[in-house]
C-alpha positions as CSV (number, residue, x, y, z in Angstrom):
1,X,0.0,0.0,0.0
2,X,1.3,3.4,-0.9
3,X,2.4,5.4,2.1
4,X,0.6,8.6,2.9
5,X,2.1,11.9,4.0
6,X,-0.6,12.6,6.5
7,X,-3.2,10.4,8.0
8,X,-5.9,13.0,7.6
9,X,-5.4,13.4,3.9
10,X,-6.9,10.0,3.2
11,X,-10.1,10.5,5.1
12,X,-11.6,12.4,2.2
13,X,-10.7,9.7,-0.2
14,X,-12.5,7.1,2.0
15,X,-15.5,9.3,1.8
16,X,-15.4,9.4,-2.0
17,X,-15.0,5.6,-2.1
18,X,-18.1,5.2,0.0
19,X,-20.1,7.2,-2.5
20,X,-19.1,5.1,-5.5
21,X,-21.8,3.1,-7.3
22,X,-22.0,0.4,-10.0
23,X,-24.4,-2.1,-11.4
24,X,-23.6,-4.6,-8.7
25,X,-24.6,-2.3,-5.8
26,X,-27.3,-4.8,-4.7
27,X,-24.6,-7.4,-3.9
28,X,-21.9,-5.2,-2.6
29,X,-20.8,-5.2,1.0
30,X,-22.9,-2.8,3.1
31,X,-21.3,0.7,3.2
32,X,-19.4,1.4,6.4
33,X,-18.4,-2.2,6.8
34,X,-15.5,-4.3,5.7
35,X,-15.8,-7.8,4.4
36,X,-13.8,-10.6,6.1
37,X,-11.7,-11.0,3.0
38,X,-10.8,-7.3,2.9
39,X,-9.7,-7.4,6.6
40,X,-7.2,-10.1,5.9
41,X,-5.1,-7.9,3.6
42,X,-2.6,-5.2,4.4
43,X,-4.7,-2.7,2.6
44,X,-7.8,-3.7,4.6
45,X,-6.0,-3.5,7.9
46,X,-4.6,-0.1,7.1
47,X,-8.0,1.0,6.0
48,X,-9.6,0.1,9.3
49,X,-6.8,1.8,11.2
50,X,-7.4,5.0,9.2
51,X,-11.1,4.6,10.1
52,X,-10.1,4.6,13.7
53,X,-8.0,7.7,13.2
54,X,-11.1,9.3,11.6
55,X,-12.8,9.2,14.9
56,X,-10.3,11.6,16.4
57,X,-11.8,14.6,14.7
58,X,-15.3,13.6,15.7
59,X,-16.7,13.3,12.2
60,X,-16.8,9.5,11.9
61,X,-20.3,9.0,13.2
62,X,-23.3,9.3,11.0
63,X,-26.5,10.9,12.2
64,X,-25.1,13.5,14.7
65,X,-23.9,17.0,14.5
66,X,-20.1,17.2,14.5
67,X,-19.9,19.5,17.5
68,X,-21.5,16.9,19.7
69,X,-18.4,14.8,19.5
70,X,-15.8,17.4,18.8
71,X,-12.4,16.5,20.3
72,X,-11.8,20.1,21.2
73,X,-14.4,19.7,23.9
74,X,-15.7,23.3,23.7
75,X,-19.1,22.0,24.7
76,X,-18.1,19.8,27.6
77,X,-14.8,21.2,28.8
78,X,-15.3,24.9,27.9
79,X,-18.9,26.0,28.3
80,X,-19.4,24.5,31.8
81,X,-16.1,26.1,33.0
82,X,-15.4,29.6,34.2
83,X,-13.7,30.4,30.9
84,X,-16.7,30.3,28.5
85,X,-20.3,30.9,27.9
86,X,-22.5,29.1,25.4
87,X,-22.9,32.3,23.5
88,X,-25.0,33.1,20.4
89,X,-28.6,33.7,21.6
90,X,-30.8,32.1,24.3
91,X,-32.8,29.9,21.9
92,X,-30.0,28.3,19.8
93,X,-28.9,24.8,20.8
94,X,-30.8,24.6,24.2
95,X,-29.0,21.4,25.1
96,X,-25.8,23.4,25.5
97,X,-27.7,25.8,27.8
98,X,-28.5,23.0,30.1
99,X,-24.8,22.0,30.2
100,X,-23.9,25.6,30.9
101,X,-26.3,25.6,33.8
102,X,-25.1,22.3,35.3
103,X,-28.4,20.7,34.5
104,X,-26.9,17.5,33.2
105,X,-29.5,15.0,32.1
106,X,-29.0,11.5,30.8
107,X,-31.2,12.2,27.8
108,X,-29.3,15.3,26.6
109,X,-28.5,14.6,23.0
110,X,-25.0,16.2,23.1
111,X,-24.0,13.9,26.0
112,X,-25.5,10.9,24.2
113,X,-23.6,11.6,21.0
114,X,-20.4,12.1,22.8
115,X,-20.7,8.6,24.2
116,X,-21.6,7.2,20.8
117,X,-18.7,8.8,19.2
118,X,-16.1,7.7,21.7
119,X,-17.2,4.1,21.8
120,X,-17.4,4.0,18.0
121,X,-13.8,5.0,18.2
122,X,-13.1,2.2,20.7
123,X,-14.9,-0.3,18.4
124,X,-12.8,0.7,15.4
125,X,-9.5,0.2,17.4
126,X,-10.7,-3.2,18.5
127,X,-11.5,-4.0,14.9
128,X,-7.9,-3.3,14.0
129,X,-6.4,-5.3,16.9
130,X,-8.6,-8.4,16.4
131,X,-8.3,-8.3,12.6
132,X,-4.5,-8.4,12.8
133,X,-4.7,-12.0,14.1
134,X,-5.8,-13.2,10.7
135,X,-4.0,-10.7,8.5
136,X,-2.3,-12.0,5.5
137,X,0.7,-10.6,3.5
138,X,1.7,-8.1,6.1
139,X,5.0,-8.2,7.9
140,X,5.3,-8.9,11.6
141,X,7.1,-5.6,12.2
142,X,4.2,-3.7,10.6
143,X,1.7,-5.7,12.6
144,X,3.4,-4.7,15.8
145,X,3.4,-1.1,14.8
146,X,-0.3,-1.2,13.8
147,X,-1.2,-2.8,17.1
148,X,0.7,-0.1,19.0
149,X,-1.1,2.7,17.1
150,X,-4.5,1.0,17.7
151,X,-3.7,0.7,21.4
152,X,-2.8,4.4,21.6
153,X,-6.1,5.3,20.0
154,X,-8.0,2.9,22.2
155,X,-6.4,4.5,25.3
156,X,-7.2,7.9,23.9
157,X,-10.9,7.2,23.4
158,X,-11.2,5.6,26.8
159,X,-9.3,8.5,28.4
160,X,-11.8,11.0,26.9
161,X,-14.7,8.8,28.3
162,X,-13.1,8.7,31.7
163,X,-13.0,12.5,31.8
164,X,-16.6,12.7,30.9
165,X,-18.0,9.9,33.1
166,X,-17.1,8.7,36.6
167,X,-17.4,5.0,35.8
168,X,-17.5,4.3,32.0
169,X,-16.9,0.8,30.8
170,X,-13.6,-0.3,29.3
171,X,-14.0,-2.5,26.2
172,X,-11.0,-4.4,25.2
173,X,-10.1,-6.8,22.4
174,X,-10.5,-9.7,24.9
175,X,-14.2,-9.4,24.7
176,X,-14.8,-7.6,21.4
177,X,-16.2,-9.7,18.6
178,X,-17.2,-7.9,15.4
179,X,-19.7,-10.7,14.6
180,X,-21.4,-10.5,18.0
181,X,-23.2,-7.3,18.9
182,X,-23.7,-8.5,22.4
183,X,-19.9,-8.8,23.1
184,X,-19.5,-5.2,24.0
185,X,-22.2,-5.2,26.6
186,X,-19.8,-5.2,29.6
187,X,-20.5,-3.8,33.0
188,X,-19.1,-0.5,34.2
189,X,-18.1,-2.0,37.6
190,X,-14.4,-1.2,37.7
191,X,-12.0,1.7,37.6
192,X,-10.6,1.9,34.1
193,X,-7.5,4.1,34.7
194,X,-5.2,1.1,34.9
195,X,-6.4,-0.2,31.6
196,X,-6.0,3.2,30.0
197,X,-2.5,3.4,31.3
198,X,-1.7,-0.1,30.0
199,X,-2.8,0.9,26.5
200,X,-0.5,4.0,26.5
201,X,2.4,2.1,28.1
202,X,2.1,-0.7,25.5
203,X,2.1,1.9,22.7
204,X,5.1,3.7,24.1
205,X,7.1,0.5,24.2
206,X,6.7,0.0,20.5
207,X,6.1,3.3,18.7
208,X,9.1,5.1,17.2
209,X,10.5,8.5,18.4
210,X,9.3,10.1,15.1
211,X,6.8,9.3,12.4
212,X,7.0,10.0,8.7
213,X,3.3,10.4,8.5
214,X,2.0,13.4,10.4
215,X,-0.9,12.4,12.6
216,X,0.5,9.0,13.7
217,X,1.5,9.0,17.4
218,X,5.1,8.7,18.4
219,X,6.6,7.1,21.5
220,X,6.7,10.6,23.0
221,X,3.0,11.1,22.4
222,X,2.2,7.8,24.1
223,X,4.4,8.8,27.1
224,X,2.8,12.2,27.3
225,X,-0.7,10.7,27.4
226,X,0.4,8.1,29.9
227,X,1.7,11.0,32.1
228,X,-1.6,12.9,31.6
229,X,-3.6,9.8,32.7
230,X,-1.5,9.7,35.9
231,X,-2.0,13.5,36.4
232,X,-5.7,12.9,36.2
233,X,-5.3,10.6,39.2
234,X,-3.1,13.0,41.0
235,X,-5.8,14.4,43.3
236,X,-8.8,12.9,45.0
237,X,-12.3,14.3,44.9
238,X,-11.5,16.2,48.1
239,X,-8.5,17.9,46.5
240,X,-5.9,15.8,48.4
241,X,-2.8,14.9,46.4
242,X,-2.1,11.3,45.4
243,X,1.6,11.5,45.9
244,X,2.5,8.1,44.4
245,X,0.6,8.9,41.1
246,X,2.3,12.3,40.9
247,X,5.7,10.7,41.4
248,X,4.9,8.3,38.6
249,X,3.9,11.2,36.4
250,X,6.9,13.2,37.3
251,X,9.3,10.4,36.1
252,X,7.7,10.4,32.7
253,X,7.4,14.2,32.4
254,X,11.1,14.5,33.3
255,X,12.0,12.0,30.6
256,X,10.1,14.0,28.0
257,X,11.7,17.3,29.1
258,X,15.2,15.8,29.3
259,X,14.9,14.2,25.9
260,X,15.4,17.6,24.2
261,X,12.9,16.6,21.5
262,X,10.6,19.5,22.1
263,X,10.8,23.2,22.8
264,X,8.5,26.2,23.3
265,X,8.1,28.2,20.1
266,X,9.0,31.8,20.4
267,X,5.6,33.2,19.5
268,X,2.7,31.9,21.6
269,X,0.3,32.5,18.6
270,X,2.1,29.9,16.5
271,X,0.2,27.2,18.4
272,X,-3.1,28.5,16.9
273,X,-2.3,29.1,13.2
274,X,-2.8,26.9,10.2
275,X,0.6,28.0,8.9
276,X,2.5,26.8,11.9
277,X,0.9,23.4,12.5
278,X,3.1,20.5,13.8
279,X,5.8,22.9,15.1
280,X,8.6,22.3,17.6
281,X,6.2,22.5,20.5
282,X,3.8,19.9,19.1
283,X,3.7,16.4,20.6
284,X,0.4,15.3,19.2
285,X,-2.1,17.2,17.1
286,X,-5.5,16.3,15.7
287,X,-4.9,16.7,12.0
288,X,-7.4,18.6,9.9
289,X,-7.3,19.1,6.1
290,X,-9.5,21.0,3.6
291,X,-9.6,21.6,-0.1
292,X,-11.8,23.6,-2.5
293,X,-13.7,20.4,-3.3
294,X,-13.8,18.6,0.1
295,X,-14.4,19.6,3.7
296,X,-14.9,16.2,5.2
297,X,-11.6,16.2,7.0
298,X,-11.8,19.8,8.3
299,X,-12.5,21.1,11.8
300,X,-16.2,20.9,11.4
301,X,-16.8,20.2,15.1
302,X,-16.0,23.7,16.0
303,X,-17.6,25.4,12.9
304,X,-20.4,26.9,15.0
305,X,-17.9,28.7,17.2
306,X,-17.1,31.5,14.9
307,X,-18.0,35.2,15.0
308,X,-21.5,36.2,13.8
309,X,-20.2,39.0,11.5
310,X,-18.5,38.6,8.1
311,X,-16.5,36.9,6.7
312,X,-17.8,34.1,9.0
313,X,-21.5,35.0,9.5
314,X,-22.2,32.1,11.8
315,X,-22.9,31.2,14.5
316,X,-21.7,33.0,17.6
317,X,-21.2,30.0,19.9
318,X,-18.5,29.7,22.5
319,X,-18.1,33.3,23.9
320,X,-15.7,34.3,26.6
321,X,-16.7,35.1,30.2
322,X,-15.8,38.3,31.9
323,X,-14.2,36.2,34.6
324,X,-11.6,34.9,32.2
325,X,-10.9,38.3,30.7
326,X,-10.3,39.6,34.3
327,X,-7.9,36.8,35.0
328,X,-5.4,38.4,32.5
329,X,-4.9,41.5,34.6
330,X,-1.4,41.9,36.0
331,X,0.2,43.8,38.8
332,X,3.9,44.4,38.6
333,X,3.8,41.9,35.7
334,X,2.3,39.1,37.8
335,X,-1.2,37.7,37.9
336,X,-3.6,38.9,40.6
337,X,-4.0,35.4,42.1
338,X,-6.4,36.3,44.9
339,X,-8.4,39.3,43.7
340,X,-8.3,39.2,39.9
341,X,-12.1,39.3,39.7
342,X,-12.6,42.2,42.1
343,X,-13.0,44.7,39.2
344,X,-13.5,44.3,35.5
345,X,-11.5,44.8,32.4
346,X,-13.9,47.3,30.8
347,X,-15.0,47.1,27.2
348,X,-17.3,50.1,26.7
349,X,-14.2,52.3,26.9
350,X,-10.6,51.4,26.3
351,X,-9.0,49.6,29.2
352,X,-5.5,50.9,29.9
353,X,-4.5,48.8,32.9
354,X,-1.6,46.2,32.6
355,X,-2.5,42.9,30.9
356,X,-1.0,39.6,30.2
357,X,-0.4,39.6,26.3
358,X,-1.9,36.1,26.0
359,X,-5.3,37.7,26.6
360,X,-5.5,39.1,23.0
361,X,-4.4,35.8,21.5
362,X,-7.2,34.1,23.4
363,X,-10.1,36.5,23.4
364,X,-11.6,38.8,20.8
365,X,-12.4,42.1,22.5
366,X,-13.4,45.5,21.3
367,X,-10.7,47.7,19.8
368,X,-8.2,44.9,19.3
369,X,-7.2,43.4,15.9
370,X,-8.8,40.0,15.6
371,X,-6.4,37.5,14.1
372,X,-5.5,39.8,11.1
373,X,-9.1,40.1,9.9
374,X,-10.3,43.4,11.2
375,X,-10.6,45.3,14.5
376,X,-13.0,43.5,16.8
377,X,-16.2,45.3,17.8
378,X,-19.4,44.1,19.3
379,X,-20.8,43.2,15.8
380,X,-18.8,40.0,16.2
381,X,-21.4,38.7,18.7
382,X,-25.0,37.7,18.0
383,X,-26.7,39.0,21.1
384,X,-24.7,41.5,23.1
385,X,-27.3,41.6,25.9
386,X,-27.3,37.8,26.3
387,X,-23.7,36.6,26.4
388,X,-21.7,39.9,26.4
389,X,-19.0,41.4,24.2
390,X,-16.2,38.8,24.1
391,X,-15.5,36.0,21.7
392,X,-13.2,33.0,21.4
393,X,-10.2,33.2,19.0
394,X,-7.6,30.4,19.2
395,X,-9.3,27.9,16.9
396,X,-10.2,30.5,14.2
397,X,-8.0,30.2,11.2
398,X,-6.0,33.2,10.0
399,X,-7.0,35.1,6.9
400,X,-4.6,33.3,4.6
401,X,-6.3,30.0,5.4
402,X,-9.9,31.4,5.2
403,X,-12.4,30.2,2.6
404,X,-10.4,27.3,1.2
405,X,-13.4,25.0,1.3
406,X,-16.2,27.4,0.6
407,X,-17.5,27.9,4.1
408,X,-14.7,29.9,5.8
409,X,-15.6,28.6,9.3
410,X,-14.1,25.2,8.3
411,X,-10.4,25.1,8.1
412,X,-7.3,23.0,8.5
413,X,-6.3,24.6,11.8
414,X,-5.1,21.6,13.8
415,X,-6.1,21.1,17.4
416,X,-2.9,20.9,19.5
417,X,-4.2,18.5,22.0
418,X,-0.7,17.7,23.4
419,X,2.1,20.2,23.4
420,X,5.3,20.8,25.3
421,X,3.9,23.7,27.4
422,X,1.5,21.2,28.9
423,X,4.3,18.9,29.9
424,X,6.1,21.8,31.6
425,X,3.0,22.9,33.6
426,X,2.0,19.3,34.6
427,X,5.6,18.8,35.8
428,X,5.3,22.1,37.8
429,X,2.0,20.8,39.4
430,X,3.7,17.6,40.4
431,X,6.8,19.4,41.8
432,X,4.6,21.6,44.0
433,X,3.0,18.6,45.6
434,X,6.3,16.9,46.0
435,X,7.8,19.9,47.8
436,X,10.1,21.1,45.0
437,X,8.8,24.6,44.9
438,X,11.8,26.2,43.2
439,X,11.8,23.7,40.4
440,X,8.1,24.5,39.9
441,X,8.9,28.2,39.8
442,X,11.5,27.6,37.1
443,X,9.1,25.7,35.0
444,X,6.4,28.3,35.3
445,X,8.9,31.0,34.4
446,X,9.7,29.3,31.2
447,X,6.1,29.7,30.1
448,X,5.9,33.3,31.3
449,X,9.2,34.2,29.5
450,X,7.8,33.0,26.2
451,X,4.6,35.0,26.8
452,X,6.7,38.1,27.5
453,X,8.4,38.0,24.1
454,X,7.3,41.2,22.4
455,X,7.6,39.4,19.0
456,X,4.3,37.7,20.0
457,X,2.4,40.8,21.1
458,X,-0.8,41.7,19.1
459,X,0.0,45.0,17.3
460,X,-2.0,48.1,17.6
461,X,-4.3,48.7,14.7
462,X,-6.3,51.9,13.7
463,X,-9.7,51.6,12.1
464,X,-9.9,52.7,8.5
465,X,-12.8,54.3,6.7
466,X,-14.3,50.9,5.7
467,X,-15.3,48.5,8.5
468,X,-12.8,45.9,7.2
469,X,-9.9,48.2,6.8
470,X,-7.2,48.9,9.3
471,X,-3.7,50.2,9.6
472,X,-1.0,48.6,11.8
473,X,1.0,51.0,14.0
474,X,4.5,49.6,13.7
475,X,6.3,49.0,16.9
476,X,3.3,49.6,19.2
477,X,1.3,46.9,21.0
478,X,-2.4,46.7,21.0
479,X,-2.7,47.2,24.8
480,X,-0.6,47.8,27.9
481,X,1.0,44.4,28.0
482,X,3.0,43.9,31.2
483,X,4.2,40.4,32.1
484,X,7.0,39.3,34.3
485,X,8.5,36.1,35.8
486,X,8.3,35.1,39.4
487,X,11.7,36.3,40.7
488,X,11.1,35.8,44.4
489,X,11.8,32.3,45.7
490,X,8.7,30.2,46.3
491,X,8.5,29.1,50.0
492,X,4.7,28.7,50.4
493,X,3.2,25.6,48.9
494,X,-0.3,26.9,48.9
495,X,0.8,30.0,47.0
496,X,2.9,28.0,44.6
497,X,0.0,25.6,43.9
498,X,-2.3,28.6,43.2
499,X,0.3,30.2,40.9
500,X,0.8,27.0,38.8
501,X,-2.9,26.4,38.4
502,X,-3.5,30.0,37.5
503,X,-0.8,29.8,34.9
504,X,-2.4,26.7,33.3
505,X,-5.6,28.7,33.0
506,X,-3.9,31.6,31.3
507,X,-1.9,29.4,28.9
508,X,-4.7,27.0,27.9
509,X,-7.9,29.0,28.2
510,X,-10.6,28.3,25.6
511,X,-8.9,25.1,24.5
512,X,-11.5,22.8,26.2
513,X,-9.4,21.8,29.2
514,X,-10.5,24.0,32.0
515,X,-13.6,22.1,33.3
516,X,-11.6,18.9,33.4
517,X,-8.7,20.6,35.2
518,X,-11.0,21.8,37.9
519,X,-12.5,18.3,38.1
520,X,-9.1,16.5,38.5
521,X,-7.9,19.0,41.1
522,X,-11.0,18.4,43.2
523,X,-11.9,22.1,43.3
524,X,-14.7,22.4,40.7
525,X,-17.6,23.2,43.2
526,X,-15.6,25.9,45.0
527,X,-14.3,27.6,41.8
528,X,-17.5,27.3,39.7
529,X,-19.9,28.4,42.4
530,X,-17.8,31.5,43.0
531,X,-17.7,32.1,39.2
532,X,-21.5,31.8,39.0
533,X,-21.9,34.4,41.7
534,X,-19.7,36.9,39.9
535,X,-20.6,36.2,36.3
536,X,-24.3,36.3,36.9
537,X,-23.9,40.0,37.6
538,X,-23.1,40.4,33.9
539,X,-25.1,37.4,32.5
540,X,-28.5,37.5,34.3
541,X,-29.5,34.1,32.9
542,X,-26.9,32.5,35.2
543,X,-28.7,33.9,38.3
544,X,-29.8,31.1,40.7
545,X,-27.6,28.5,38.9
546,X,-25.3,26.3,41.0
547,X,-22.8,23.5,40.7
548,X,-23.5,20.5,42.9
549,X,-20.4,19.0,44.5
550,X,-19.8,15.3,44.1
551,X,-22.3,15.3,41.2
552,X,-21.6,17.8,38.5
553,X,-17.9,16.9,38.2
554,X,-19.0,14.2,35.8
555,X,-21.8,13.8,33.3
556,X,-24.6,11.1,33.6
557,X,-24.3,8.0,31.5
558,X,-26.8,8.4,28.6
559,X,-30.0,6.6,29.1
560,X,-29.8,5.4,25.6
561,X,-26.5,3.6,26.4
562,X,-28.1,1.9,29.5
563,X,-31.2,0.9,27.5
564,X,-29.0,-0.7,24.8
565,X,-26.9,-2.5,27.3
566,X,-29.5,-5.1,28.2
567,X,-28.2,-8.7,28.3
568,X,-30.4,-11.6,29.5
569,X,-33.0,-9.1,30.6
570,X,-30.8,-6.9,32.7
571,X,-28.8,-3.7,31.9
572,X,-25.1,-4.2,32.1
573,X,-24.5,-0.5,32.6
574,X,-25.3,1.2,35.9
575,X,-26.1,4.9,36.1
576,X,-23.8,7.1,38.2
577,X,-25.4,7.1,41.7
578,X,-25.1,10.9,41.8
579,X,-27.8,11.0,39.0
């Protein structure tokens, strides 16, 4: 089989093949399935593997909107956090409004489709692994590599499920039978973290340090996700540190750092541009592709989350909270860890106070150039009175990559789901809990030093006569950017913990991680109820909403999944007792 340069580039070809037709269509294999004979060939095995990769971008499941299963988790990791609002207007996508209000219901279609998408991904990986047993004319070395890639993907899909649900099932190749629909009806009666770790560890033992085909995982990607799995077990629901898990994570994170394989890019924005995909900071990216004739491999899952004005025109979802904007205020170059939300960064008039420069790479706000398109104003939002003046920005492609596939909201702007800055800050988290405060400070300062590089500052722009015209003021920044490193030794563990976690918010805001970070730290109820109290002063529809501790950290298992799990007259899946 001819090698491909990127995994994602073949997804569209598979789509075209599925649309083909001939006179024998009545006797052809059903579309979306592989015959036994095709699975026994190298081409067949590689095809199923690509089908498993297809599930990474959330577009491999028929009958659901792509944003229900989007890997960027803007619906499940962004909207219910203190970073983001549902946005658009009150009546659009009401199921997201329930998620924003912590009214998690087992019949919510978004939650149901997330489950369906992840476990379809699990099924495809198990297809690969079990089909390898009977594969013909494929070398043993390639079999081993394919198995490792499939196990990485299986670990990934189960990892995403474990973030969403407190006790999801693990479905392995030991029970999976493509010819028996009952085989996957396994109970959710065990903790699956050890099984997720086993998949990533097995993949790391085999995968190479680098891959010719972009999009395939490397040994470093497998190790990074193994460390991430351990970090997610690093704290209990009460916020108490699990020192043994953090020590295990630290060993892996140190190995990645000491390898010298990765580095922070000079310009923070390079992590969010089509032109700088797969850069030196990248460890694993969800690969997107688009052409003038095909958008089936694009970032469709986040297509709704674009400004409401031209050149996008749809649909205004995924706006930014006032709380997050306020978090970027600085004092003597440092974050206001304890009182950042005491007063607001204003938008009606120009705000002149000191700000972290990452704000304007993360948030569209009035008066600031929006990713090279035009100066942002409130016409970017659909309903100013509903969700306020701010909009998300990182996932939006730059002008040079706009309109390639017809609808400009769709692009090839990869999702950098694992990058080196995450490794540094997870390591800093572990070092704090292990008492190595000065090492944690050093790691955080690496992140802050990159952010302080003026090369990456958004430039000041002056509005032209036409709404879409502007002029750059050379050598002048868009705002009063003032960011410094922590130069005083850290001696207080509580302060150090707060600083590291705050840094993670500033660095990764609006990337779908925040809700799950609060979950794993065991602080979601405390943080999110304080957020609701303050944000409801701006967004009145949040008044009276609350986050219920020991419940809303996780979503309910979809009732559809429980109903379909019946075996011998009894459901094999059990609902989360909190629901």
